[in-house]
MIVEX-836710 format. One record per residue (C-alpha): residue in three letters; chain; y, z, x. Coordinates in nm, 4 decimals. Layout:
// MIVEX-836710
<res=ALA chain=A north=Y up=Z east=X>
...
// end
This chain:
// MIVEX-836710
<res=UNK chain=A north=0.0955 up=10.9312 east=15.2119>
<res=UNK chain=A north=-0.1042 up=10.6690 east=15.4040>
<res=UNK chain=A north=0.0515 up=10.7941 east=15.7250>
<res=UNK chain=A north=-0.0550 up=11.1514 east=15.6498>
<res=UNK chain=A north=-0.4131 up=11.0477 east=15.5757>
<res=UNK chain=A north=-0.4870 up=10.7778 east=15.8328>
<res=UNK chain=A north=-0.2781 up=10.8773 east=16.1371>
<res=UNK chain=A north=-0.4915 up=11.1789 east=16.2379>
<res=UNK chain=A north=-0.8152 up=10.9886 east=16.1741>
<res=UNK chain=A north=-0.7102 up=10.6831 east=16.3732>
<res=UNK chain=A north=-0.5899 up=10.9019 east=16.6588>
<res=UNK chain=A north=-0.9246 up=11.0871 east=16.6667>
<res=UNK chain=A north=-1.1205 up=10.7623 east=16.6814>
<res=UNK chain=A north=-0.8931 up=10.6303 east=16.9563>
<res=UNK chain=A north=-0.9238 up=10.9183 east=17.2041>
<res=UNK chain=A north=-1.2848 up=11.0050 east=17.1140>
<res=UNK chain=A north=-1.4200 up=10.6549 east=17.1779>
<res=UNK chain=A north=-1.2325 up=10.6317 east=17.5076>
<res=UNK chain=A north=-1.2291 up=10.9856 east=17.6434>
<res=UNK chain=A north=-1.5901 up=11.0565 east=17.5508>
<res=UNK chain=A north=-1.7389 up=10.7464 east=17.7083>
<res=UNK chain=A north=-2.0138 up=10.7549 east=17.9688>
<res=UNK chain=A north=-2.2233 up=10.4563 east=18.0631>
<res=UNK chain=A north=-2.4074 up=10.2905 east=18.3427>
<res=UNK chain=A north=-2.6125 up=10.0003 east=18.4665>
<res=UNK chain=A north=-2.9475 up=9.9613 east=18.6385>
<res=UNK chain=A north=-3.0264 up=9.7277 east=18.9240>
<res=UNK chain=A north=-3.3391 up=9.6390 east=19.1208>
<res=UNK chain=A north=-3.3832 up=9.5214 east=19.4798>
<res=UNK chain=A north=-3.7203 up=9.3651 east=19.5647>
<res=UNK chain=A north=-3.7527 up=9.3340 east=19.9396>
<res=UNK chain=A north=-4.0031 up=9.1192 east=20.1258>
<res=UNK chain=A north=-4.1558 up=9.4423 east=20.2460>
<res=UNK chain=A north=-4.2477 up=9.6032 east=19.9141>
<res=UNK chain=A north=-4.2373 up=9.9527 east=20.0596>
<res=UNK chain=A north=-3.8633 up=9.9135 east=20.1137>
<res=UNK chain=A north=-3.7925 up=9.7942 east=19.7588>
<res=UNK chain=A north=-3.6137 up=9.9933 east=19.4914>
<res=UNK chain=A north=-3.6634 up=9.8606 east=19.1410>
<res=UNK chain=A north=-3.4588 up=10.1255 east=18.9603>
<res=UNK chain=A north=-3.1071 up=10.1793 east=19.0979>
<res=UNK chain=A north=-2.8940 up=10.3634 east=18.8440>
<res=UNK chain=A north=-2.5156 up=10.3414 east=18.8615>
<res=UNK chain=A north=-2.3398 up=10.5809 east=18.6221>
<res=UNK chain=A north=-1.9673 up=10.5944 east=18.5472>
<res=UNK chain=A north=-1.7521 up=10.7613 east=18.2834>
<res=UNK chain=A north=-1.3987 up=10.8407 east=18.1757>
<res=UNK chain=A north=-1.1427 up=10.8377 east=18.3434>
<res=UNK chain=A north=-1.2980 up=10.5359 east=18.5228>
<res=UNK chain=A north=-1.2171 up=10.6107 east=18.8848>
<res=UNK chain=A north=-1.4716 up=10.3530 east=18.9846>
<res=UNK chain=A north=-1.3910 up=10.3635 east=19.3550>
<res=UNK chain=A north=-1.5347 up=10.7164 east=19.3557>
<res=UNK chain=A north=-1.8665 up=10.6033 east=19.2043>
<res=UNK chain=A north=-2.1146 up=10.5616 east=19.4907>
<res=UNK chain=A north=-2.4870 up=10.4912 east=19.5082>
<res=UNK chain=A north=-2.7427 up=10.4091 east=19.7734>
<res=UNK chain=A north=-2.9424 up=10.0870 east=19.7930>
<res=UNK chain=A north=-3.2070 up=9.9629 east=20.0376>
<res=UNK chain=A north=-3.1084 up=9.7194 east=20.3088>
<res=UNK chain=A north=-3.4590 up=9.5724 east=20.3380>
<res=UNK chain=A north=-3.4351 up=9.6357 east=20.7110>
<res=UNK chain=A north=-3.6572 up=9.9335 east=20.7633>
<res=UNK chain=A north=-3.5789 up=10.2656 east=20.6090>
<res=UNK chain=A north=-3.2057 up=10.2247 east=20.6515>
<res=UNK chain=A north=-3.0058 up=10.2560 east=20.3297>
<res=UNK chain=A north=-2.6591 up=10.1317 east=20.2362>
<res=UNK chain=A north=-2.4018 up=10.3375 east=20.0503>
<res=UNK chain=A north=-2.2116 up=10.1241 east=19.8037>
<res=UNK chain=A north=-1.9045 up=10.2096 east=19.5947>
<res=UNK chain=A north=-1.7706 up=10.0304 east=19.2913>
<res=UNK chain=A north=-1.4301 up=9.8632 east=19.3060>
<res=UNK chain=A north=-1.1271 up=9.9542 east=19.0972>
<res=UNK chain=A north=-0.9424 up=10.2444 east=18.9403>
<res=UNK chain=A north=-0.8415 up=10.2326 east=18.5731>
<res=UNK chain=A north=-0.7784 up=10.6039 east=18.5377>
<res=UNK chain=A north=-0.4020 up=10.5748 east=18.4876>
<res=UNK chain=A north=-0.4210 up=10.3462 east=18.1848>
<res=UNK chain=A north=-0.7167 up=10.5331 east=18.0347>
<res=UNK chain=A north=-0.5578 up=10.8770 east=18.0750>
<res=UNK chain=A north=-0.2254 up=10.7555 east=17.9377>
<res=UNK chain=A north=-0.3993 up=10.6082 east=17.6337>
<res=UNK chain=A north=-0.5916 up=10.9289 east=17.5637>
<res=UNK chain=A north=-0.2795 up=11.1429 east=17.6159>
<res=UNK chain=A north=-0.0824 up=10.9398 east=17.3614>
<res=UNK chain=A north=-0.3721 up=10.9649 east=17.1148>
<res=UNK chain=A north=-0.4012 up=11.3426 east=17.1526>
<res=UNK chain=A north=-0.0283 up=11.4083 east=17.1085>
<res=UNK chain=A north=-0.0121 up=11.1671 east=16.8142>
<res=UNK chain=A north=-0.2987 up=11.3556 east=16.6531>
<res=UNK chain=A north=-0.1259 up=11.6918 east=16.7022>
<res=UNK chain=A north=0.2057 up=11.5643 east=16.5687>
<res=UNK chain=A north=0.0336 up=11.4089 east=16.2669>
<res=UNK chain=A north=-0.1270 up=11.7420 east=16.1818>
<res=UNK chain=A north=0.2035 up=11.9249 east=16.2184>
<res=UNK chain=A north=0.3832 up=11.6647 east=16.0060>
<res=UNK chain=A north=0.1156 up=11.6937 east=15.7384>
<res=UNK chain=A north=0.1656 up=12.0692 east=15.7172>
<res=UNK chain=A north=0.5434 up=12.0279 east=15.6937>
<res=UNK chain=A north=0.5198 up=11.7578 east=15.4238>
<res=UNK chain=A north=0.2929 up=11.9715 east=15.2076>
<res=UNK chain=A north=0.4189 up=12.3279 east=15.2514>
<res=UNK chain=A north=0.7765 up=12.2996 east=15.3824>
<res=UNK chain=A north=0.9209 up=12.0045 east=15.1927>
<res=UNK chain=A north=1.2499 up=12.1833 east=15.1139>
<res=UNK chain=A north=1.3147 up=12.2817 east=15.4740>
<res=UNK chain=A north=1.2160 up=11.9321 east=15.5833>
<res=UNK chain=A north=1.5012 up=11.7796 east=15.3800>
<res=UNK chain=A north=1.7520 up=12.0541 east=15.4606>
<res=UNK chain=A north=2.0616 up=11.9217 east=15.6405>
<res=UNK chain=A north=1.8805 up=11.5897 east=15.6935>
<res=UNK chain=A north=1.7461 up=11.7154 east=16.0279>
<res=UNK chain=A north=1.3798 up=11.6847 east=15.9389>
<res=UNK chain=A north=1.3892 up=11.3150 east=15.8427>
<res=UNK chain=A north=1.6010 up=11.2283 east=16.1474>
<res=UNK chain=A north=1.3605 up=11.4010 east=16.3864>
<res=UNK chain=A north=1.0654 up=11.2432 east=16.2086>
<res=UNK chain=A north=1.2247 up=10.8988 east=16.2343>
<res=UNK chain=A north=1.2943 up=10.9303 east=16.6082>
<res=UNK chain=A north=0.9463 up=11.0623 east=16.6843>
<res=UNK chain=A north=0.7863 up=10.7841 east=16.4788>
<res=UNK chain=A north=0.9771 up=10.5183 east=16.6735>
<res=UNK chain=A north=0.8785 up=10.6778 east=17.0054>
<res=UNK chain=A north=0.5110 up=10.7008 east=16.9144>
<res=UNK chain=A north=0.5103 up=10.3412 east=16.7926>
<res=UNK chain=A north=0.6376 up=10.2303 east=17.1319>
<res=UNK chain=A north=0.3900 up=10.4536 east=17.3166>
<res=UNK chain=A north=0.0976 up=10.3212 east=17.1131>
<res=UNK chain=A north=0.1959 up=9.9643 east=17.1936>
<res=UNK chain=A north=0.2337 up=10.0316 east=17.5651>
<res=UNK chain=A north=-0.0760 up=10.2520 east=17.5883>
<res=UNK chain=A north=-0.3009 up=10.0125 east=17.3972>
<res=UNK chain=A north=-0.1855 up=9.7129 east=17.5992>
<res=UNK chain=A north=-0.2328 up=9.8962 east=17.9286>
<res=UNK chain=A north=-0.5762 up=10.0237 east=17.8301>
<res=UNK chain=A north=-0.6834 up=9.6760 east=17.7145>
<res=UNK chain=A north=-0.6009 up=9.5475 east=18.0629>
<res=UNK chain=A north=-0.7726 up=9.8481 east=18.2218>
<res=UNK chain=A north=-1.0857 up=9.7927 east=18.0137>
<res=UNK chain=A north=-1.0949 up=9.4310 east=18.1250>
<res=UNK chain=A north=-1.0899 up=9.5486 east=18.4873>
<res=UNK chain=A north=-1.3677 up=9.7999 east=18.4162>
<res=UNK chain=A north=-1.5859 up=9.5266 east=18.2681>
<res=UNK chain=A north=-1.5377 up=9.3078 east=18.5736>
<res=UNK chain=A north=-1.6010 up=9.5916 east=18.8204>
<res=UNK chain=A north=-1.9211 up=9.7033 east=18.6440>
<res=UNK chain=A north=-2.0597 up=9.3578 east=18.5863>
<res=UNK chain=A north=-2.4096 up=9.3634 east=18.7445>
<res=UNK chain=A north=-2.3520 up=9.0253 east=18.9061>
<res=UNK chain=A north=-2.0397 up=9.1560 east=19.0788>
<res=UNK chain=A north=-2.2136 up=9.4766 east=19.1871>
<res=UNK chain=A north=-2.5053 up=9.2843 east=19.3389>
<res=UNK chain=A north=-2.2629 up=9.0971 east=19.5607>
<res=UNK chain=A north=-2.1683 up=9.4283 east=19.7231>
<res=UNK chain=A north=-2.5234 up=9.4814 east=19.8570>
<res=UNK chain=A north=-2.6145 up=9.3398 east=20.1962>
<res=UNK chain=A north=-2.9822 up=9.3053 east=20.1000>
<res=UNK chain=A north=-2.8903 up=9.0715 east=19.8130>
<res=UNK chain=A north=-2.7212 up=8.8306 east=20.0530>
<res=UNK chain=A north=-3.0588 up=8.7424 east=20.2057>
<res=UNK chain=A north=-3.2451 up=8.4709 east=20.0121>
<res=UNK chain=A north=-3.5817 up=8.6285 east=20.0845>
<res=UNK chain=A north=-3.4962 up=8.9399 east=19.8811>
<res=UNK chain=A north=-3.4824 up=8.9366 east=19.5034>
<res=UNK chain=A north=-3.1981 up=9.1283 east=19.3354>
<res=UNK chain=A north=-3.1532 up=9.1442 east=18.9621>
<res=UNK chain=A north=-2.9941 up=9.3515 east=18.6846>
<res=UNK chain=A north=-3.2279 up=9.5561 east=18.4711>
<res=UNK chain=A north=-2.9655 up=9.6317 east=18.2068>
<res=UNK chain=A north=-2.5870 up=9.6057 east=18.1748>
<res=UNK chain=A north=-2.3457 up=9.8758 east=18.0560>
<res=UNK chain=A north=-2.2693 up=9.8977 east=17.6840>
<res=UNK chain=A north=-1.8957 up=9.8689 east=17.6182>
<res=UNK chain=A north=-1.8878 up=9.8684 east=17.2380>
<res=UNK chain=A north=-1.7234 up=10.2114 east=17.2059>
<res=UNK chain=A north=-1.4547 up=10.1148 east=17.4590>
<res=UNK chain=A north=-1.3822 up=9.7974 east=17.2648>
<res=UNK chain=A north=-1.3503 up=10.0128 east=16.9544>
<res=UNK chain=A north=-1.0971 up=10.2351 east=17.1275>
<res=UNK chain=A north=-0.8727 up=9.9360 east=17.2001>
<res=UNK chain=A north=-0.8958 up=9.8222 east=16.8372>
<res=UNK chain=A north=-0.7996 up=10.1667 east=16.7106>
<res=UNK chain=A north=-0.5151 up=10.1778 east=16.9602>
<res=UNK chain=A north=-0.3521 up=9.8708 east=16.8119>
<res=UNK chain=A north=-0.4305 up=9.9919 east=16.4588>
<res=UNK chain=A north=-0.2395 up=10.3090 east=16.5416>
<res=UNK chain=A north=0.0529 up=10.1009 east=16.6594>
<res=UNK chain=A north=0.0556 up=9.9025 east=16.3330>
<res=UNK chain=A north=0.0309 up=10.2231 east=16.1307>
<res=UNK chain=A north=0.3145 up=10.4010 east=16.3108>
<res=UNK chain=A north=0.5376 up=10.0936 east=16.3270>
<res=UNK chain=A north=0.4876 up=10.0270 east=15.9565>
<res=UNK chain=A north=0.5835 up=10.3849 east=15.8783>
<res=UNK chain=A north=0.9234 up=10.3488 east=16.0480>
<res=UNK chain=A north=1.0814 up=10.1941 east=15.7380>
<res=UNK chain=A north=0.9500 up=10.4627 east=15.5032>
<res=UNK chain=A north=1.0752 up=10.7416 east=15.7304>
<res=UNK chain=A north=1.4103 up=10.5659 east=15.7688>
<res=UNK chain=A north=1.4565 up=10.5664 east=15.3910>
<res=UNK chain=A north=1.4421 up=10.9475 east=15.4015>
<res=UNK chain=A north=1.7304 up=10.9760 east=15.6488>
<res=UNK chain=A north=2.0999 up=10.9967 east=15.5770>
<res=UNK chain=A north=2.1562 up=10.6711 east=15.7610>
<res=UNK chain=A north=1.9825 up=10.4766 east=15.4844>
<res=UNK chain=A north=2.1749 up=10.6490 east=15.2027>
<res=UNK chain=A north=2.5102 up=10.5973 east=15.3778>
<res=UNK chain=A north=2.4356 up=10.2299 east=15.4335>
<res=UNK chain=A north=2.3424 up=10.1944 east=15.0660>
<res=UNK chain=A north=2.6756 up=10.3485 east=14.9617>
<res=UNK chain=A north=2.8624 up=10.1216 east=15.2027>
<res=UNK chain=A north=2.6981 up=9.8137 east=15.0559>
<res=UNK chain=A north=2.7396 up=9.9217 east=14.6925>
<res=UNK chain=A north=3.1151 up=10.0031 east=14.7109>
<res=UNK chain=A north=3.2389 up=9.6422 east=14.7700>
<res=UNK chain=A north=3.0092 up=9.5157 east=14.4955>
<res=UNK chain=A north=3.1456 up=9.7668 east=14.2448>
<res=UNK chain=A north=3.5052 up=9.6845 east=14.3352>
<res=UNK chain=A north=3.4386 up=9.3137 east=14.2985>
<res=UNK chain=A north=3.2695 up=9.3544 east=13.9607>
<res=UNK chain=A north=3.5465 up=9.5774 east=13.8250>
<res=UNK chain=A north=3.8189 up=9.3341 east=13.9323>
<res=UNK chain=A north=3.6273 up=9.0483 east=13.7743>
<res=UNK chain=A north=3.5972 up=9.2332 east=13.4438>
<res=UNK chain=A north=3.9706 up=9.3089 east=13.4358>
<res=UNK chain=A north=4.0599 up=8.9481 east=13.5079>
<res=UNK chain=A north=3.8289 up=8.8200 east=13.2348>
<res=UNK chain=A north=3.9682 up=9.0601 east=12.9772>
<res=UNK chain=A north=4.3289 up=8.9563 east=13.0456>
<res=UNK chain=A north=4.2405 up=8.5909 east=13.0347>
<res=UNK chain=A north=4.0665 up=8.6243 east=12.6981>
<res=UNK chain=A north=4.3536 up=8.8225 east=12.5553>
<res=UNK chain=A north=4.6044 up=8.5701 east=12.6760>
<res=UNK chain=A north=4.4018 up=8.2831 east=12.5401>
<res=UNK chain=A north=4.3637 up=8.4331 east=12.1950>
<res=UNK chain=A north=4.7315 up=8.5242 east=12.1674>
<res=UNK chain=A north=4.8520 up=8.1837 east=12.2837>
<res=UNK chain=A north=4.6221 up=8.0073 east=12.0415>
<res=UNK chain=A north=4.7514 up=8.2189 east=11.7602>
<res=UNK chain=A north=5.1107 up=8.1376 east=11.8505>
<res=UNK chain=A north=5.0352 up=7.7687 east=11.8637>
<res=UNK chain=A north=4.8809 up=7.7785 east=11.5160>
<res=UNK chain=A north=5.1798 up=7.9678 east=11.3822>
<res=UNK chain=A north=5.4294 up=7.7225 east=11.5294>
<res=UNK chain=A north=5.2437 up=7.4113 east=11.4154>
<res=UNK chain=A north=5.1750 up=7.5250 east=11.0567>
<res=UNK chain=A north=5.4447 up=7.5175 east=10.7810>
<res=UNK chain=A north=5.6413 up=7.8317 east=10.7140>
<res=UNK chain=A north=5.6239 up=8.0181 east=10.3908>
<res=UNK chain=A north=5.9858 up=7.9273 east=10.3041>
<res=UNK chain=A north=5.9379 up=7.5601 east=10.3606>
<res=UNK chain=A north=5.6136 up=7.5611 east=10.1666>
<res=UNK chain=A north=5.7833 up=7.7324 east=9.8760>
<res=UNK chain=A north=6.0839 up=7.4898 east=9.8697>
<res=UNK chain=A north=5.8909 up=7.1647 east=9.8504>
<res=UNK chain=A north=5.8217 up=7.1783 east=9.4729>
<res=UNK chain=A north=6.1803 up=7.2949 east=9.4120>
<res=UNK chain=A north=6.3414 up=6.9486 east=9.4554>
<res=UNK chain=A north=6.1547 up=6.7636 east=9.1817>
<res=UNK chain=A north=6.1920 up=7.0534 east=8.9353>
<res=UNK chain=A north=6.5718 up=7.0551 east=8.9546>
<res=UNK chain=A north=6.5918 up=6.6772 east=8.9201>
<res=UNK chain=A north=6.3895 up=6.6960 east=8.5989>
<res=UNK chain=A north=6.6179 up=6.9539 east=8.4503>
<res=UNK chain=A north=6.9209 up=6.7373 east=8.5262>
<res=UNK chain=A north=6.7643 up=6.4494 east=8.3451>
// end
């Protein structure tokens, strides 16, 4: 039930916070010649984070000549893989929810539904782990590439001590951090659901029967042995008491001796 409720929601948060991101930073270059300065240089970037394609122009502080600068890095592969896994996990979760609610009988028919569900759950658990780990590394590279201090080093004007270069504001990465968190939460959710899906398969029931059969045979043999031992013990004790005690004939003849002697006298 938790899987049905939380899996679609977690998948939505994962791909929405990553795939819908757009951010930027603002820089300023104050040249010695104020007419050549640019105090508002905007650098915008967004998903899928092909940063090497993000270009912007900055002053060189050497006349009217301008320099075209491009960011460094490309994290599109990890970001797109992460979003793809999230989208397909969301679609499968919706389909599984419909099957669980409206087609429960067909789901359990011939054990095919639980087996397919188990295999898909294992696959998605692995994909969430790989995708979240890759995107966490990709996000780290994005943060380094869009760090204003690193971007300022790419400008020739900022290499001259007479010019003043500074960052007006840095990019906000909170939503991207949230996407990584939800990625690993999805992995925990899907991996934790493996056991519950496995219990629905025929593999679990067959293993339970295999483990219960030796236990039943052992218990039945133990009960038979205990019954025979008790029976033997009770019968042997009875025989010992019978053999040790006086017989009815002997008990009846003991007073006979003195009675006959009295009569003779």
